C-alpha positions as MATLAB code, in Angstrom:
seq = 'XXXXXXXXXXXXXXXXXXXXXXXXXXXXXXXXXXXXXXXXXXXXXXXXXXXXXXXXXXXXXXXXXXXXXXXXXXXXXXXXXXXXXX';
ca = [
       6.467  -13.711   24.436;
       6.964  -14.307   20.727;
       4.192  -12.752   18.585;
       3.118  -16.136   17.180;
       2.363  -17.299   20.727;
      -0.114  -14.491   21.449;
      -3.777  -15.269   20.976;
      -5.401  -12.963   18.480;
      -9.176  -13.136   19.000;
      -9.874  -11.541   15.629;
      -7.749  -14.089   13.773;
      -9.143  -16.979   15.807;
     -12.661  -15.935   14.832;
     -11.647  -15.785   11.160;
     -10.184  -19.299   11.388;
     -13.306  -20.501   13.189;
     -15.472  -19.083   10.415;
     -13.348  -20.760    7.739;
     -13.521  -24.105    9.563;
     -17.297  -23.806    9.906;
     -17.630  -22.872    6.242;
     -15.521  -25.843    5.138;
     -17.542  -28.138    7.354;
     -20.815  -26.899    5.876;
     -19.499  -27.151    2.305;
     -18.355  -30.726    2.863;
     -21.690  -31.633    4.446;
     -23.488  -30.244    1.412;
     -21.355  -32.342   -0.932;
     -22.025  -35.444    1.131;
     -25.778  -34.784    1.171;
     -25.826  -34.487   -2.597;
     -23.556  -37.383   -3.458;
     -23.522  -39.729   -0.479;
     -26.284  -41.915   -1.878;
     -24.272  -42.694   -5.026;
     -21.422  -44.574   -3.332;
     -20.794  -47.415   -5.718;
     -17.587  -49.050   -4.567;
     -15.328  -49.545   -1.569;
     -12.909  -46.747   -2.528;
     -15.673  -44.138   -2.671;
     -17.045  -45.419    0.612;
     -13.623  -44.923    2.258;
     -13.394  -41.446    0.756;
     -16.813  -40.502    2.112;
     -15.899  -41.883    5.530;
     -12.745  -39.737    5.580;
     -14.696  -36.670    4.475;
     -17.326  -37.256    7.163;
     -14.567  -37.393    9.779;
     -13.122  -34.167    8.395;
     -16.561  -32.539    8.584;
     -16.876  -33.464   12.267;
     -13.337  -32.355   13.040;
     -13.785  -29.019   11.267;
     -17.009  -28.415   13.161;
     -15.306  -29.130   16.472;
     -12.303  -27.018   15.483;
     -14.550  -24.095   14.575;
     -16.315  -24.324   17.933;
     -13.017  -24.567   19.830;
     -11.549  -21.589   17.973;
     -14.646  -19.526   18.673;
     -14.422  -20.383   22.380;
     -10.703  -19.543   22.420;
     -11.343  -16.223   20.673;
     -14.092  -15.253   23.121;
     -11.894  -16.252   26.079;
      -8.895  -14.340   24.719;
     -11.012  -11.263   24.116;
     -12.478  -11.485   27.621;
      -9.004  -11.918   29.153;
      -7.752   -8.913   27.201;
     -10.667   -6.804   28.434;
     -10.166   -7.963   32.032;
      -6.436   -7.199   31.872;
      -7.121   -3.764   30.429;
      -9.604   -2.963   33.197;
      -7.184   -4.195   35.866;
      -4.408   -1.982   34.484;
      -6.703    1.044   34.405;
      -7.756    0.404   38.011;
      -4.154   -0.012   39.119;
      -3.149    3.261   37.464;
      -6.012    5.325   38.869;
];
């Protein structure tokens, strides 16, 4: 398999953390400025940012799940190899 196809739990967790951090930062901006929407263009911008916040949150959760699963699969494969060799 090509290296870019392999799941890297450590990298997935880093990406998950970045996605979660971006989501939280965007939520903070919206909390502080959401009440000052004055025109239709700002309202559309806030709507798009809110969607991005939700998507980043879901992406972070999915990446965390993938990282945990990949790590578990790696551990299981390692144990199976050790058993087969002993």
